[in-house]
N, C-alpha and C positions, 0 to 999 in steps of 0.2 A: 152770338156770344154763348147762348145756352148750349148750342150744338158743340162748341169748342170745350165747354166745361164737361159735357157728357162724354166727349171723345177722350179727354184727359182722365176722367174718372174710369172709363172703360179700360184705357191703357194702364192706369194705375192698378186696377184689379187683375188684369192679365199679367203685369209684371210681378205683382204680389204672389200670384199662383205659381208663376215660373220660379220665383225666388224660393218659395217653400219647396217646390219640387226639386230644385237644385240642392237645397239643404238636406233633403232626404237622400238624394243621390250621393252627396258628399259623405253622409254618415255611412251609407252602404259601402262606398268605396273604402272608407277608413276601416271598416270592419274586415273587408276583404284583404286590405293591406296587412292588418294585424294578423289575420289567419295565415296569409302567405309568409309573413315574417316568421311565424312559429314553425311553419313547414321548412323554411330555409334553415332556420336555426337547428331544427331536428336533423335535417339532412347533413348539415355541417358537422354536427356532433357524431353522427354515424360514420361519416367519411373519416373524421379524425380517429375514431375508435378502430375502424378497419385498417387505417394506415398504421396505427400502433401495433395491431395484431400482425400485419404483414411484416413490419420491421422486426418484431419479436421472433416470428417464424424464420425470417432470414438469418437473424443472429443465431438462433438455435441450430439451424441447418449448417451454418458456418462452423459452429463448435463441433457438431457431429462429424463433419468432414475432417476437421483437424484431428479429432479423436481417432477416426478410422485410419487416417494417414499415419498417426503415431503407432497404432496397433499393427498396421502393416509393416512399418519400419521395425518394430520390435520382433515380429515374427520372422522377418528377413534376417535380422541379426542373430536370432536364435538358430535359424537354419544354417547360416554361415558358420557358426561355431561348431555345429555338428559335423560339418564336412571335413574330411581329412585335408591337411594342407598339401600343397604340391611337393614340398620337400620330403614328406614322409614316404612318398612313392619311391 
């Protein structure tokens, strides 16, 4: 009987130590999860910011191409007006 009580007490101490170690491990894991969450949030913010910059650059390039096309068209029209018509020859 004393031997059983001793074994239970020993097992209780072992389980108590394991439980405390698990609590410490859980706290460390929680801290790591919080840190990783911040990293992921920061990365998501940077990805969104870069995406917006790319979209803005794309829109700007589109407008620039349109402006260049209009300038080219204007220059072609000016050039055509300077040419003598075929009837004048």
